[in-house]
All heavy atoms as a GROMACS GRO file, in nm:
protein
  562
    1MET      N    1   9.724   6.668  10.694
    1MET     CA    2   9.781   6.739  10.806
    1MET      C    3   9.707   6.872  10.824
    1MET      O    4   9.686   6.946  10.729
    1MET     CB    5   9.930   6.763  10.782
    1MET     CG    6   9.998   6.829  10.897
    1MET     SD    7  10.175   6.838  10.858
    1MET     CE    8  10.224   6.947  10.986
    2GLU      N    9   9.671   6.904  10.946
    2GLU     CA   10   9.596   7.025  10.975
    2GLU      C   11   9.692   7.142  10.998
    2GLU      O   12   9.792   7.128  11.068
    2GLU     CB   13   9.514   7.001  11.102
    2GLU     CG   14   9.385   7.078  11.104
    2GLU     CD   15   9.300   7.036  11.223
    2GLU    OE1   16   9.259   6.919  11.227
    2GLU    OE2   17   9.278   7.122  11.310
    3THR      N   18   9.663   7.257  10.937
    3THR     CA   19   9.747   7.374  10.959
    3THR      C   20   9.682   7.462  11.065
    3THR      O   21   9.561   7.465  11.079
    3THR     CB   22   9.765   7.455  10.829
    3THR    OG1   23   9.636   7.491  10.779
    3THR    CG2   24   9.839   7.375  10.724
    4ALA      N   25   9.764   7.534  11.138
    4ALA     CA   26   9.713   7.620  11.244
    4ALA      C   27   9.641   7.740  11.184
    4ALA      O   28   9.682   7.793  11.080
    4ALA     CB   29   9.829   7.667  11.331
    5PHE      N   30   9.536   7.781  11.251
    5PHE     CA   31   9.459   7.897  11.209
    5PHE      C   32   9.544   8.023  11.230
    5PHE      O   33   9.605   8.042  11.334
    5PHE     CB   34   9.331   7.906  11.294
    5PHE     CG   35   9.256   8.034  11.274
    5PHE    CD1   36   9.173   8.050  11.164
    5PHE    CD2   37   9.268   8.138  11.364
    5PHE    CE1   38   9.104   8.169  11.145
    5PHE    CE2   39   9.200   8.256  11.346
    5PHE     CZ   40   9.116   8.271  11.236
    6SER      N   41   9.549   8.108  11.131
    6SER     CA   42   9.623   8.233  11.144
    6SER      C   43   9.539   8.348  11.090
    6SER      O   44   9.525   8.364  10.968
    6SER     CB   45   9.755   8.226  11.069
    6SER     OG   46   9.816   8.354  11.071
    7LEU      N   47   9.485   8.425  11.181
    7LEU     CA   48   9.410   8.543  11.143
    7LEU      C   49   9.502   8.641  11.071
    7LEU      O   50   9.463   8.704  10.974
    7LEU     CB   51   9.349   8.607  11.269
    7LEU     CG   52   9.252   8.720  11.243
    7LEU    CD1   53   9.136   8.710  11.339
    7LEU    CD2   54   9.320   8.853  11.253
    8GLY      N   55   9.626   8.649  11.118
    8GLY     CA   56   9.722   8.739  11.055
    8GLY      C   57   9.747   8.705  10.909
    8GLY      O   58   9.754   8.796  10.824
    9ASP      N   59   9.759   8.577  10.879
    9ASP     CA   60   9.779   8.535  10.740
    9ASP      C   61   9.659   8.572  10.654
    9ASP      O   62   9.674   8.617  10.540
    9ASP     CB   63   9.802   8.384  10.731
    9ASP     CG   64   9.940   8.342  10.777
    9ASP    OD1   65  10.029   8.430  10.789
    9ASP    OD2   66   9.959   8.222  10.802
   10LYS      N   67   9.540   8.554  10.708
   10LYS     CA   68   9.419   8.589  10.632
   10LYS      C   69   9.414   8.738  10.605
   10LYS      O   70   9.381   8.781  10.494
   10LYS     CB   71   9.293   8.544  10.707
   10LYS     CG   72   9.276   8.393  10.711
   10LYS     CD   73   9.141   8.356  10.761
   10LYS     CE   74   9.058   8.322  10.639
   10LYS     NZ   75   8.936   8.252  10.669
   11LEU      N   76   9.446   8.818  10.706
   11LEU     CA   77   9.444   8.963  10.689
   11LEU      C   78   9.548   9.006  10.587
   11LEU      O   79   9.520   9.085  10.497
   11LEU     CB   80   9.468   9.032  10.824
   11LEU     CG   81   9.473   9.185  10.819
   11LEU    CD1   82   9.341   9.242  10.767
   11LEU    CD2   83   9.506   9.241  10.956
   12ARG      N   84   9.670   8.954  10.598
   12ARG     CA   85   9.778   8.989  10.506
   12ARG      C   86   9.741   8.951  10.362
   12ARG      O   87   9.761   9.028  10.268
   12ARG     CB   88   9.909   8.921  10.546
   12ARG     CG   89  10.027   8.963  10.459
   12ARG     CD   90  10.158   8.893  10.496
   12ARG     NE   91  10.185   8.889  10.638
   12ARG     CZ   92  10.172   8.779  10.714
   12ARG    NH1   93  10.135   8.664  10.662
   12ARG    NH2   94  10.198   8.783  10.843
   13HIS      N   95   9.686   8.830  10.346
   13HIS     CA   96   9.648   8.784  10.213
   13HIS      C   97   9.540   8.874  10.152
   13HIS      O   98   9.552   8.916  10.036
   13HIS     CB   99   9.598   8.639  10.221
   13HIS     CG  100   9.551   8.584  10.091
   13HIS    ND1  101   9.638   8.547   9.991
   13HIS    CD2  102   9.426   8.563  10.043
   13HIS    CE1  103   9.568   8.505   9.887
   13HIS    NE2  104   9.440   8.514   9.916
   14LEU      N  105   9.439   8.906  10.228
   14LEU     CA  106   9.330   8.991  10.179
   14LEU      C  107   9.382   9.131  10.147
   14LEU      O  108   9.349   9.188  10.043
   14LEU     CB  109   9.218   8.997  10.283
   14LEU     CG  110   9.092   9.072  10.242
   14LEU    CD1  111   9.030   9.009  10.118
   14LEU    CD2  112   8.992   9.071  10.357
   15ARG      N  113   9.465   9.186  10.232
   15ARG     CA  114   9.521   9.319  10.209
   15ARG      C  115   9.607   9.319  10.083
   15ARG      O  116   9.597   9.409  10.000
   15ARG     CB  117   9.604   9.360  10.331
   15ARG     CG  118   9.660   9.501  10.321
   15ARG     CD  119   9.739   9.539  10.444
   15ARG     NE  120   9.850   9.450  10.473
   15ARG     CZ  121   9.964   9.446  10.406
   15ARG    NH1  122   9.984   9.528  10.304
   15ARG    NH2  123  10.060   9.363  10.441
   16SER      N  124   9.689   9.216  10.066
   16SER     CA  125   9.774   9.205   9.947
   16SER      C  126   9.692   9.189   9.820
   16SER      O  127   9.722   9.250   9.717
   16SER     CB  128   9.870   9.088   9.961
   16SER     OG  129   9.960   9.110  10.066
   17GLU      N  130   9.588   9.106   9.828
   17GLU     CA  131   9.498   9.085   9.713
   17GLU      C  132   9.440   9.217   9.664
   17GLU      O  133   9.420   9.237   9.545
   17GLU     CB  134   9.380   8.996   9.755
   17GLU     CG  135   9.382   8.859   9.701
   17GLU     CD  136   9.257   8.782   9.742
   17GLU    OE1  137   9.162   8.838   9.799
   17GLU    OE2  138   9.257   8.661   9.717
   18ARG      N  139   9.410   9.304   9.759
   18ARG     CA  140   9.348   9.432   9.726
   18ARG      C  141   9.449   9.544   9.706
   18ARG      O  142   9.412   9.658   9.686
   18ARG     CB  143   9.249   9.470   9.836
   18ARG     CG  144   9.134   9.370   9.840
   18ARG     CD  145   9.037   9.398   9.947
   18ARG     NE  146   8.934   9.294   9.945
   18ARG     CZ  147   8.815   9.310   9.993
   18ARG    NH1  148   8.780   9.425  10.048
   18ARG    NH2  149   8.728   9.213   9.988
   19ASN      N  150   9.576   9.507   9.713
   19ASN     CA  151   9.684   9.603   9.689
   19ASN      C  152   9.674   9.724   9.781
   19ASN      O  153   9.685   9.839   9.737
   19ASN     CB  154   9.684   9.645   9.541
   19ASN     CG  155   9.820   9.692   9.497
   19ASN    OD1  156   9.922   9.654   9.556
   19ASN    ND2  157   9.823   9.774   9.396
   20ILE      N  158   9.653   9.697   9.910
   20ILE     CA  159   9.643   9.802  10.012
   20ILE      C  160   9.764   9.788  10.104
   20ILE      O  161   9.794   9.679  10.152
   20ILE     CB  162   9.513   9.787  10.094
   20ILE    CG1  163   9.390   9.795  10.004
   20ILE    CG2  164   9.506   9.892  10.204
   20ILE    CD1  165   9.261   9.761  10.076
   21SER      N  166   9.832   9.898  10.129
   21SER     CA  167   9.946   9.894  10.221
   21SER      C  168   9.898   9.885  10.365
   21SER      O  169   9.782   9.915  10.395
   21SER     CB  170  10.032  10.020  10.204
   21SER     OG  171   9.962  10.134  10.253
   22GLN      N  172   9.987   9.845  10.454
   22GLN     CA  173   9.952   9.842  10.596
   22GLN      C  174   9.912   9.981  10.643
   22GLN      O  175   9.817   9.998  10.719
   22GLN     CB  176  10.069   9.791  10.680
   22GLN     CG  177  10.092   9.643  10.668
   22GLN     CD  178  10.204   9.594  10.759
   22GLN    OE1  179  10.283   9.672  10.812
   22GLN    NE2  180  10.211   9.463  10.776
   23ARG      N  181   9.984  10.081  10.597
   23ARG     CA  182   9.956  10.220  10.636
   23ARG      C  183   9.816  10.263  10.589
   23ARG      O  184   9.741  10.326  10.664
   23ARG     CB  185  10.062  10.313  10.580
   23ARG     CG  186  10.050  10.456  10.628
   23ARG     CD  187  10.169  10.541  10.584
   23ARG     NE  188  10.297  10.492  10.630
   23ARG     CZ  189  10.346  10.512  10.752
   23ARG    NH1  190  10.277  10.578  10.840
   23ARG    NH2  191  10.465  10.464  10.784
   24ASP      N  192   9.782  10.229  10.465
   24ASP     CA  193   9.650  10.266  10.413
   24ASP      C  194   9.538  10.192  10.487
   24ASP      O  195   9.435  10.251  10.519
   24ASP     CB  196   9.640  10.237  10.263
   24ASP     CG  197   9.722  10.335  10.179
   24ASP    OD1  198   9.755  10.445  10.230
   24ASP    OD2  199   9.752  10.301  10.064
   25LEU      N  200   9.559  10.064  10.515
   25LEU     CA  201   9.458   9.989  10.589
   25LEU      C  202   9.442  10.045  10.729
   25LEU      O  203   9.329  10.060  10.778
   25LEU     CB  204   9.494   9.840  10.596
   25LEU     CG  205   9.397   9.753  10.674
   25LEU    CD1  206   9.255   9.763  10.619
   25LEU    CD2  207   9.444   9.608  10.676
   26ALA      N  208   9.552  10.081  10.791
   26ALA     CA  209   9.546  10.140  10.925
   26ALA      C  210   9.462  10.269  10.923
   26ALA      O  211   9.377  10.290  11.009
   26ALA     CB  212   9.687  10.169  10.976
   27ARG      N  213   9.485  10.352  10.823
   27ARG     CA  214   9.411  10.478  10.811
   27ARG      C  215   9.262  10.450  10.790
   27ARG      O  216   9.177  10.510  10.856
   27ARG     CB  217   9.467  10.560  10.695
   27ARG     CG  218   9.403  10.698  10.680
   27ARG     CD  219   9.462  10.777  10.563
   27ARG     NE  220   9.481  10.700  10.442
   27ARG     CZ  221   9.385  10.666  10.357
   27ARG    NH1  222   9.261  10.700  10.379
   27ARG    NH2  223   9.412  10.596  10.248
   28LEU      N  224   9.231  10.357  10.702
   28LEU     CA  225   9.090  10.323  10.673
   28LEU      C  226   9.019  10.265  10.795
   28LEU      O  227   8.899  10.287  10.814
   28LEU     CB  228   9.083  10.222  10.558
   28LEU     CG  229   9.122  10.273  10.420
   28LEU    CD1  230   9.135  10.156  10.322
   28LEU    CD2  231   9.019  10.372  10.369
   29ALA      N  232   9.092  10.190  10.877
   29ALA     CA  233   9.032  10.122  10.992
   29ALA      C  234   9.044  10.204  11.121
   29ALA      O  235   8.992  10.162  11.225
   29ALA     CB  236   9.096   9.985  11.011
   30GLY      N  237   9.114  10.316  11.115
   30GLY     CA  238   9.132  10.397  11.235
   30GLY      C  239   9.226  10.332  11.336
   30GLY      O  240   9.208  10.347  11.457
   31LEU      N  241   9.326  10.262  11.284
   31LEU     CA  242   9.424  10.194  11.369
   31LEU      C  243   9.563  10.247  11.336
   31LEU      O  244   9.581  10.318  11.238
   31LEU     CB  245   9.419  10.043  11.344
   31LEU     CG  246   9.285   9.974  11.367
   31LEU    CD1  247   9.288   9.833  11.311
   31LEU    CD2  248   9.252   9.973  11.514
   32SER      N  249   9.661  10.207  11.416
   32SER     CA  250   9.798  10.245  11.385
   32SER      C  251   9.859  10.142  11.290
   32SER      O  252   9.822  10.024  11.293
   32SER     CB  253   9.882  10.253  11.513
   32SER     OG  254   9.908  10.123  11.562
   33PRO      N  255   9.952  10.186  11.205
   33PRO     CA  256  10.021  10.090  11.118
   33PRO      C  257  10.090   9.980  11.199
   33PRO      O  258  10.095   9.864  11.156
   33PRO     CB  259  10.123  10.176  11.043
   33PRO     CG  260  10.064  10.314  11.044
   33PRO     CD  261   9.993  10.324  11.176
   34ASN      N  262  10.141  10.014  11.316
   34ASN     CA  263  10.205   9.915  11.402
   34ASN      C  264  10.105   9.807  11.444
   34ASN      O  265  10.140   9.689  11.450
   34ASN     CB  266  10.267   9.982  11.524
   34ASN     CG  267  10.349   9.886  11.606
   34ASN    OD1  268  10.440   9.822  11.553
   34ASN    ND2  269  10.318   9.874  11.733
   35SER      N  270   9.981   9.846  11.471
   35SER     CA  271   9.878   9.748  11.509
   35SER      C  272   9.854   9.648  11.396
   35SER      O  273   9.843   9.528  11.420
   35SER     CB  274   9.747   9.818  11.543
   35SER     OG  275   9.761   9.895  11.659
   36ILE      N  276   9.846   9.699  11.274
   36ILE     CA  277   9.825   9.611  11.158
   36ILE      C  278   9.941   9.512  11.148
   36ILE      O  279   9.921   9.392  11.129
   36ILE     CB  280   9.812   9.693  11.027
   36ILE    CG1  281   9.697   9.794  11.035
   36ILE    CG2  282   9.796   9.600  10.907
   36ILE    CD1  283   9.560   9.736  11.052
   37SER      N  284  10.062   9.562  11.161
   37SER     CA  285  10.180   9.477  11.153
   37SER      C  286  10.178   9.369  11.260
   37SER      O  287  10.204   9.251  11.231
   37SER     CB  288  10.307   9.563  11.167
   37SER     OG  289  10.422   9.482  11.165
   38LEU      N  290  10.148   9.406  11.384
   38LEU     CA  291  10.143   9.308  11.493
   38LEU      C  292  10.036   9.202  11.469
   38LEU      O  293  10.059   9.083  11.495
   38LEU     CB  294  10.118   9.379  11.626
   38LEU     CG  295  10.232   9.464  11.680
   38LEU    CD1  296  10.185   9.547  11.800
   38LEU    CD2  297  10.351   9.378  11.719
   39ILE      N  298   9.922   9.242  11.419
   39ILE     CA  299   9.813   9.146  11.391
   39ILE      C  300   9.856   9.050  11.280
   39ILE      O  301   9.838   8.929  11.291
   39ILE     CB  302   9.683   9.220  11.354
   39ILE    CG1  303   9.630   9.297  11.475
   39ILE    CG2  304   9.578   9.120  11.303
   39ILE    CD1  305   9.520   9.398  11.443
   40GLU      N  306   9.914   9.104  11.173
   40GLU     CA  307   9.955   9.020  11.060
   40GLU      C  308  10.064   8.921  11.098
   40GLU      O  309  10.074   8.814  11.040
   40GLU     CB  310  10.000   9.107  10.942
   40GLU     CG  311   9.885   9.174  10.872
   40GLU     CD  312   9.926   9.242  10.743
   40GLU    OE1  313  10.046   9.242  10.708
   40GLU    OE2  314   9.836   9.295  10.676
   41ARG      N  315  10.146   8.956  11.195
   41ARG     CA  316  10.253   8.866  11.240
   41ARG      C  317  10.206   8.776  11.355
   41ARG      O  318  10.285   8.702  11.412
   41ARG     CB  319  10.376   8.946  11.282
   41ARG     CG  320  10.446   9.009  11.162
   41ARG     CD  321  10.569   9.086  11.203
   41ARG     NE  322  10.527   9.209  11.271
   41ARG     CZ  323  10.594   9.269  11.368
   41ARG    NH1  324  10.707   9.221  11.411
   41ARG    NH2  325  10.548   9.378  11.424
   42ASP      N  326  10.078   8.784  11.386
   42ASP     CA  327  10.018   8.705  11.495
   42ASP      C  328  10.089   8.729  11.628
   42ASP      O  329  10.101   8.638  11.710
   42ASP     CB  330  10.015   8.555  11.461
   42ASP     CG  331   9.916   8.524  11.350
   42ASP    OD1  332   9.804   8.578  11.353
   42ASP    OD2  333   9.952   8.447  11.259
   43GLU      N  334  10.136   8.851  11.648
   43GLU     CA  335  10.201   8.886  11.774
   43GLU      C  336  10.103   8.945  11.874
   43GLU      O  337  10.137   8.965  11.990
   43GLU     CB  338  10.318   8.981  11.749
   43GLU     CG  339  10.432   8.912  11.677
   43GLU     CD  340  10.555   8.998  11.663
   43GLU    OE1  341  10.567   9.098  11.736
   43GLU    OE2  342  10.638   8.965  11.577
   44THR      N  343   9.983   8.976  11.826
   44THR     CA  344   9.876   9.024  11.914
   44THR      C  345   9.744   8.974  11.860
   44THR      O  346   9.730   8.950  11.741
   44THR     CB  347   9.877   9.179  11.923
   44THR    OG1  348   9.785   9.220  12.024
   44THR    CG2  349   9.838   9.245  11.792
   45SER      N  350   9.650   8.956  11.950
   45SER     CA  351   9.515   8.915  11.912
   45SER      C  352   9.425   9.037  11.914
   45SER      O  353   9.412   9.102  12.018
   45SER     CB  354   9.460   8.810  12.009
   45SER     OG  355   9.536   8.693  12.001
   46PRO      N  356   9.366   9.071  11.800
   46PRO     CA  357   9.282   9.190  11.795
   46PRO      C  358   9.152   9.173  11.873
   46PRO      O  359   9.099   9.062  11.883
   46PRO     CB  360   9.255   9.208  11.646
   46PRO     CG  361   9.271   9.072  11.589
   46PRO     CD  362   9.374   9.003  11.672
   47SER      N  363   9.103   9.282  11.927
   47SER     CA  364   8.974   9.280  11.995
   47SER      C  365   8.862   9.267  11.892
   47SER      O  366   8.885   9.285  11.771
   47SER     CB  367   8.954   9.410  12.074
   47SER     OG  368   8.942   9.519  11.984
   48VAL      N  369   8.743   9.240  11.938
   48VAL     CA  370   8.628   9.232  11.848
   48VAL      C  371   8.608   9.366  11.779
   48VAL      O  372   8.580   9.372  11.659
   48VAL     CB  373   8.501   9.188  11.926
   48VAL    CG1  374   8.378   9.198  11.838
   48VAL    CG2  375   8.518   9.047  11.979
   49ALA      N  376   8.624   9.475  11.852
   49ALA     CA  377   8.607   9.608  11.793
   49ALA      C  378   8.710   9.632  11.682
   49ALA      O  379   8.677   9.689  11.578
   49ALA     CB  380   8.620   9.715  11.902
   50THR      N  381   8.833   9.588  11.704
   50THR     CA  382   8.938   9.603  11.602
   50THR      C  383   8.905   9.518  11.480
   50THR      O  384   8.919   9.565  11.366
   50THR     CB  385   9.076   9.564  11.659
   50THR    OG1  386   9.108   9.655  11.765
   50THR    CG2  387   9.184   9.568  11.553
   51LEU      N  388   8.860   9.395  11.501
   51LEU     CA  389   8.821   9.310  11.388
   51LEU      C  390   8.707   9.374  11.309
   51LEU      O  391   8.706   9.370  11.186
   51LEU     CB  392   8.779   9.171  11.436
   51LEU     CG  393   8.890   9.077  11.475
   51LEU    CD1  394   8.832   8.946  11.528
   51LEU    CD2  395   8.983   9.049  11.359
   52GLN      N  396   8.612   9.434  11.379
   52GLN     CA  397   8.500   9.499  11.311
   52GLN      C  398   8.550   9.618  11.229
   52GLN      O  399   8.506   9.639  11.116
   52GLN     CB  400   8.393   9.544  11.411
   52GLN     CG  401   8.269   9.602  11.344
   52GLN     CD  402   8.203   9.502  11.250
   52GLN    OE1  403   8.165   9.393  11.290
   52GLN    NE2  404   8.190   9.539  11.123
   53SER      N  405   8.644   9.694  11.283
   53SER     CA  406   8.701   9.808  11.210
   53SER      C  407   8.773   9.760  11.084
   53SER      O  408   8.760   9.821  10.978
   53SER     CB  409   8.800   9.884  11.299
   53SER     OG  410   8.733   9.944  11.407
   54LEU      N  411   8.848   9.652  11.096
   54LEU     CA  412   8.918   9.596  10.980
   54LEU      C  413   8.819   9.545  10.876
   54LEU      O  414   8.836   9.569  10.756
   54LEU     CB  415   9.012   9.483  11.024
   54LEU     CG  416   9.135   9.526  11.103
   54LEU    CD1  417   9.204   9.406  11.166
   54LEU    CD2  418   9.232   9.604  11.013
   55ALA      N  419   8.717   9.475  10.921
   55ALA     CA  420   8.616   9.421  10.829
   55ALA      C  421   8.546   9.534  10.755
   55ALA      O  422   8.525   9.527  10.633
   55ALA     CB  423   8.515   9.336  10.906
   56THR      N  424   8.511   9.640  10.827
   56THR     CA  425   8.445   9.754  10.764
   56THR      C  426   8.538   9.820  10.662
   56THR      O  427   8.497   9.851  10.550
   56THR     CB  428   8.402   9.857  10.871
   56THR    OG1  429   8.310   9.793  10.960
   56THR    CG2  430   8.337   9.978  10.809
   57ALA      N  431   8.664   9.838  10.699
   57ALA     CA  432   8.762   9.900  10.609
   57ALA      C  433   8.782   9.818  10.482
   57ALA      O  434   8.804   9.873  10.374
   57ALA     CB  435   8.894   9.920  10.681
   58LEU      N  436   8.774   9.685  10.496
   58LEU     CA  437   8.796   9.595  10.382
   58LEU      C  438   8.666   9.556  10.312
   58LEU      O  439   8.668   9.480  10.215
   58LEU     CB  440   8.871   9.470  10.429
   58LEU     CG  441   9.014   9.494  10.474
   58LEU    CD1  442   9.067   9.374  10.551
   58LEU    CD2  443   9.104   9.525  10.354
   59ASN      N  444   8.554   9.604  10.365
   59ASN     CA  445   8.422   9.576  10.308
   59ASN      C  446   8.393   9.425  10.302
   59ASN      O  447   8.354   9.372  10.199
   59ASN     CB  448   8.408   9.639  10.169
   59ASN     CG  449   8.264   9.650  10.125
   59ASN    OD1  450   8.173   9.660  10.208
   59ASN    ND2  451   8.241   9.645   9.996
   60ILE      N  452   8.418   9.361  10.416
   60ILE     CA  453   8.390   9.218  10.429
   60ILE      C  454   8.311   9.193  10.558
   60ILE      O  455   8.303   9.282  10.643
   60ILE     CB  456   8.520   9.134  10.434
   60ILE    CG1  457   8.608   9.177  10.553
   60ILE    CG2  458   8.595   9.140  10.302
   60ILE    CD1  459   8.724   9.084  10.580
   61ARG      N  460   8.256   9.074  10.571
   61ARG     CA  461   8.191   9.034  10.697
   61ARG      C  462   8.301   8.998  10.796
   61ARG      O  463   8.404   8.941  10.758
   61ARG     CB  464   8.102   8.910  10.676
   61ARG     CG  465   7.982   8.934  10.588
   61ARG     CD  466   7.896   8.808  10.572
   61ARG     NE  467   7.965   8.680  10.585
   61ARG     CZ  468   8.030   8.618  10.488
   61ARG    NH1  469   8.037   8.670  10.368
   61ARG    NH2  470   8.088   8.503  10.510
   62MET      N  471   8.278   9.028  10.921
   62MET     CA  472   8.377   8.996  11.024
   62MET      C  473   8.400   8.845  11.030
   62MET      O  474   8.511   8.800  11.060
   62MET     CB  475   8.331   9.049  11.160
   62MET     CG  476   8.441   9.047  11.262
   62MET     SD  477   8.406   9.141  11.410
   62MET     CE  478   8.290   9.036  11.492
   63SER      N  479   8.300   8.766  10.997
   63SER     CA  480   8.313   8.620  11.003
   63SER      C  481   8.418   8.567  10.905
   63SER      O  482   8.468   8.456  10.922
   63SER     CB  483   8.178   8.553  10.977
   63SER     OG  484   8.132   8.586  10.846
   64TYR      N  485   8.456   8.646  10.803
   64TYR     CA  486   8.558   8.604  10.707
   64TYR      C  487   8.686   8.560  10.780
   64TYR      O  488   8.750   8.463  10.740
   64TYR     CB  489   8.592   8.719  10.610
   64TYR     CG  490   8.719   8.695  10.533
   64TYR    CD1  491   8.719   8.617  10.418
   64TYR    CD2  492   8.842   8.746  10.576
   64TYR    CE1  493   8.836   8.593  10.347
   64TYR    CE2  494   8.959   8.722  10.507
   64TYR     CZ  495   8.956   8.645  10.393
   64TYR     OH  496   9.072   8.619  10.325
   65PHE      N  497   8.720   8.632  10.886
   65PHE     CA  498   8.844   8.602  10.957
   65PHE      C  499   8.842   8.465  11.024
   65PHE      O  500   8.947   8.412  11.059
   65PHE     CB  501   8.872   8.710  11.063
   65PHE     CG  502   8.901   8.845  11.003
   65PHE    CD1  503   8.815   8.951  11.026
   65PHE    CD2  504   9.013   8.867  10.924
   65PHE    CE1  505   8.841   9.076  10.972
   65PHE    CE2  506   9.039   8.991  10.869
   65PHE     CZ  507   8.953   9.097  10.894
   66PHE      N  508   8.723   8.407  11.042
   66PHE     CA  509   8.711   8.280  11.113
   66PHE      C  510   8.669   8.164  11.024
   66PHE      O  511   8.660   8.051  11.070
   66PHE     CB  512   8.612   8.295  11.229
   66PHE     CG  513   8.649   8.406  11.322
   66PHE    CD1  514   8.584   8.528  11.315
   66PHE    CD2  515   8.756   8.393  11.410
   66PHE    CE1  516   8.620   8.633  11.398
   66PHE    CE2  517   8.793   8.497  11.493
   66PHE     CZ  518   8.725   8.617  11.486
   67GLU      N  519   8.644   8.192  10.897
   67GLU     CA  520   8.604   8.087  10.804
   67GLU      C  521   8.724   8.001  10.768
   67GLU      O  522   8.835   8.050  10.751
   67GLU     CB  523   8.544   8.148  10.676
   67GLU     CG  524   8.414   8.219  10.702
   67GLU     CD  525   8.366   8.300  10.582
   67GLU    OE1  526   8.439   8.308  10.480
   67GLU    OE2  527   8.256   8.356  10.591
   68GLU      N  528   8.699   7.872  10.757
   68GLU     CA  529   8.806   7.779  10.719
   68GLU      C  530   8.827   7.786  10.569
   68GLU      O  531   8.734   7.806  10.492
   68GLU     CB  532   8.771   7.636  10.759
   68GLU     CG  533   8.777   7.615  10.908
   68GLU     CD  534   8.763   7.469  10.945
   68GLU    OE1  535   8.816   7.385  10.868
   68GLU    OE2  536   8.701   7.441  11.046
   69GLU      N  537   8.949   7.769  10.529
   69GLU     CA  538   8.984   7.767  10.386
   69GLU      C  539   8.932   7.636  10.326
   69GLU      O  540   8.939   7.531  10.388
   69GLU     CB  541   9.135   7.773  10.366
   69GLU     CG  542   9.200   7.897  10.421
   69GLU     CD  543   9.173   8.019  10.336
   69GLU    OE1  544   9.164   8.004  10.213
   69GLU    OE2  545   9.161   8.128  10.393
   70ALA      N  546   8.881   7.646  10.204
   70ALA     CA  547   8.840   7.525  10.133
   70ALA      C  548   8.965   7.450  10.089
   70ALA      O  549   9.064   7.512  10.049
   70ALA     CB  550   8.755   7.562  10.012
   71PRO      N  551   8.963   7.317  10.098
   71PRO     CA  552   9.080   7.239  10.052
   71PRO      C  553   9.111   7.266   9.905
   71PRO      O  554   9.019   7.282   9.825
   71PRO     CB  555   9.038   7.095  10.071
   71PRO     CG  556   8.918   7.097  10.159
   71PRO     CD  557   8.856   7.234  10.144
   72ALA      N  558   9.236   7.275   9.871
   72ALA     CA  559   9.277   7.304   9.733
   72ALA      C  560   9.256   7.182   9.645
   72ALA      O  561   9.267   7.071   9.687
   72ALA     CB  562   9.423   7.345   9.731
   0.00000   0.00000   0.00000
């Protein structure tokens, strides 16, 4: 069964793995904490510029957000 792609889930998982709060990530990426929350809940779709800011703040490639998970 195929699961739906969720950029918000990927962002939340990565942020949690690195033990970074939404507020800290927002500060690092130059975004509001509310924006991080909306993205993680998939209530808004981030712009390319926002994704680049998040990727830079997390020290990852922007393409990470679009990579498929390897089957467990």
